[in-house]
C-alpha positions, 0 to 999 in steps of 0.5 A: 513511508519506510523503504526496505526490500519487499518481495513481489506480490499484492499489497493493501494500503490505506489512504486516510483523509480526515474521516475518510479511509480508502483501502487500495490494492497495489501490485509490486513487481521487481 
């Protein structure tokens, strides 16, 4: 994962394990 400054907000990310893909929400607050 690349680390760089992000503005606060709502982000979506995907977890991939084999053939299973799960999309999750992440709220990032500074």
